[in-house]
C-alpha positions in Angstrom: 0.0 0.0 0.0 1.5 3.3 -1.1 1.4 6.5 0.9 -1.6 7.9 -1.0 -3.8 4.9 -0.4 -2.7 4.7 3.2 -3.6 8.4 3.7 -7.0 7.8 2.1 -7.6 4.9 4.6 -6.5 7.0 7.6 -8.9 9.8 6.7 -11.6 7.5 5.5 -12.1 9.0 2.1 -12.0 7.4 -1.4 -9.0 8.0 -3.8 -11.2 10.2 -5.9 -12.2 12.5 -3.1 -12.3 16.2 -3.8 -10.5 18.9 -1.8 -13.7 19.7 0.2 -14.2 16.1 1.1 -10.6 15.8 2.3 -11.0 19.0 4.3 -14.2 17.9 5.9 -12.7 14.5 6.8 -9.7 16.2 8.5 -11.9 18.6 10.4 -14.0 15.7 11.6 -10.9 13.8 12.8 -9.6 17.0 14.5 -12.8 17.5 16.3 -12.8 13.9 17.5 -9.2 14.3 18.8 -10.0 17.5 20.7 -13.2 16.1 22.2 -11.5 12.9 23.6 -9.1 13.8 26.4 -7.7 10.3 26.4 -6.8 10.1 22.7 -3.2 9.4 21.7 -1.4 12.4 20.0 0.5 9.9 17.8 -2.8 8.9 16.1 -3.6 12.6 15.3 -0.1 13.0 14.0 -0.8 10.3 11.5 -4.1 12.1 10.6 -2.2 15.3 10.0 0.4 13.6 7.8 -2.3 11.9 5.8 -4.2 15.2 5.3 -1.0 16.9 4.0 -0.3 14.0 1.7 -3.8 14.2 0.1 -3.6 18.0 -0.1 -0.3 17.8 -1.9 -1.6 15.2 -4.3 -4.8 17.2 -5.0 -2.8 20.4 -5.6 -0.4 18.6 -8.0 -3.4 17.1 -9.9 -5.0 20.5 -10.2 -1.9 22.1 -11.5 -1.3 19.3 -14.1 -4.9 19.6 -15.3 -4.7 23.4 -15.6 -1.4 23.4 -17.5 -2.7 20.7 -19.9 -5.9 22.5 -20.8 -4.6 26.1 -20.8 -3.4 27.6 -24.1 -1.7 30.9 -24.6 -4.4 33.5 -25.6 -4.0 35.4 -28.8 -3.5 39.2 -28.8 -7.1 39.8 -30.0 -8.4 37.6 -27.1 -6.3 39.5 -24.6 -7.7 42.8 -25.9 -11.3 41.6 -25.7 -10.8 40.3 -22.2 -9.3 43.5 -21.1 -12.2 45.5 -22.5 -14.7 43.2 -20.7 -12.8 43.6 -17.5 -13.0 47.3 -17.7 -16.7 47.3 -18.4 -17.4 44.8 -15.6 -15.4 46.9 -13.1 -17.5 50.0 -13.9 -20.8 48.2 -13.8 -20.5 45.5 -11.2 -19.3 46.0 -7.6 -16.2 44.1 -6.8 -16.7 40.7 -5.2 -14.5 39.4 -2.4 -11.7 37.1 -3.5 -12.4 33.4 -3.2 -10.9 32.1 0.0 -8.8 29.0 -0.2 -9.6 26.2 2.3 -7.9 26.9 5.6 -4.7 25.1 6.3 -4.9 22.6 9.0 -4.3 24.0 12.5 -1.2 22.5 14.1 -2.1 19.8 16.6 -2.2 21.3 20.0 0.7 20.2 22.1 -0.4 17.8 24.8 -0.7 19.4 28.3 2.3 19.5 30.6 3.5 16.2 31.9 2.2 16.8 35.4 -1.2 17.5 34.0 -1.1 14.4 31.9 0.0 12.2 34.7 -3.1 13.0 36.9 -5.8 14.1 34.5 -5.5 12.2 31.2 -3.8 9.2 29.7 -0.2 9.4 28.9 1.1 8.9 25.3 3.1 5.8 24.4 1.4 3.7 27.0 1.9 0.5 25.1 5.6 1.1 24.5 6.1 2.1 28.2 4.4 -1.2 29.2 6.8 -3.2 27.1 9.7 -1.2 28.6 8.6 -1.9 32.2 8.1 -5.6 31.4 11.6 -6.0 29.9 13.1 -4.4 33.0 11.0 -6.6 35.3 12.3 -9.7 33.5 15.9 -8.3 33.9 15.4 -8.1 37.7 14.2 -11.7 37.8 17.2 -12.8 35.7 19.6 -10.9 37.8 18.2 -12.4 41.0 18.5 -15.9 39.5 22.1 -15.4 38.5 23.1 -14.0 41.9 21.3 -16.8 43.7 23.2 -19.5 41.8 26.6 -18.0 42.2 26.7 -15.3 39.5 28.7 -12.1 39.9 27.4 -8.6 39.2 29.8 -7.0 36.7 28.2 -3.5 36.7 30.2 -1.5 39.1 27.4 0.9 40.0 24.9 -2.0 40.6 27.6 -3.9 42.5 28.1 -1.0 44.8 24.4 -0.9 45.7 24.5 -4.7 46.0 27.4 -4.7 48.5 26.1 -1.8 50.5 22.3 -2.4 50.6 21.9 -5.9 49.3 19.5 -6.9 46.5 16.9 -4.4 47.7 19.4 -1.7 46.9 19.8 -3.1 43.4 16.0 -3.1 42.9 15.8 0.5 44.1 18.6 1.5 41.7 16.8 -0.3 38.8 13.4 1.2 39.5 14.9 4.6 39.9 16.6 4.3 36.5 13.4 3.0 34.9 11.4 5.9 36.4 13.9 8.4 35.2 13.9 7.1 31.6 10.1 7.0 31.5 9.8 10.6 32.8 12.4 11.9 30.3 10.7 10.1 27.4 7.3 11.6 28.4 8.9 15.1 28.4 10.3 14.4 24.9 6.9 13.1 23.8 5.3 16.5 24.6 7.5 18.1 21.9 8.3 15.2 19.5 6.2 12.1 19.8 8.0 10.2 17.1 11.4 10.7 18.7 10.1 9.6 22.1 8.6 6.5 20.6 11.9 5.5 18.9 13.9 6.1 22.1 11.5 4.0 24.1 11.6 1.2 21.6 15.4 1.3 21.4 15.6 1.1 25.2 13.2 -1.8 25.4 15.3 -3.7 22.7 18.5 -3.1 24.6 17.1 -4.3 28.0 15.5 -7.3 26.3 18.8 -8.2 24.7 20.3 -8.2 28.2 17.5 -10.4 29.5 18.2 -12.9 26.7 21.9 -12.9 27.5 21.2 -13.4 31.2 18.9 -16.3 30.4 21.7 -18.0 28.4 24.1 -17.5 31.3 21.6 -18.9 33.8 20.9 -21.9 31.7 24.7 -22.7 31.6 25.0 -22.3 35.4 22.0 -24.7 36.0 23.5 -27.5 33.8 
């Protein structure tokens, strides 16, 4: 599916939709986004991109059709049109210029992180859940390795382990996870795509550590 067909599917319009239909579909989606306080800004970002894609395609088609059907007028035709324009200006009051369809308003930035945390759903909830799950598995794997004679190679984590035991390591882990989640949410307020990519990358890294720890644990248990 190319970008044009995907944009039509997101806005819910046929490929032959006119500019007014595209504009009406976008306004309807925008009203739904603003009316639902729990909607994900990432979904509306996709709606915006789809609207811009269809508008560009519609403008390019209009320019192509205009250039294909327009022929350079002859001098006599120009003179006749000029005379008609002068006569119409003196007899008919001027009409206001046709207004182009308004450009889409930029999506309102989600409220501040503190407001989101207590009064509406946070963006990237699914990605955050996977990130928390990966870190929880990492804690279980670390506990298993230490219980069966493994050694903590991370100097910072080992310091917490020697000073406060495994509870200290859990506190360090949960503090690190909370810090990452808060930073990603702050980034999501300004750039949702970048925050999404950072969270996915962090989840992939932690999951790779979990897999490696599982391999080590299986070797110890043999």
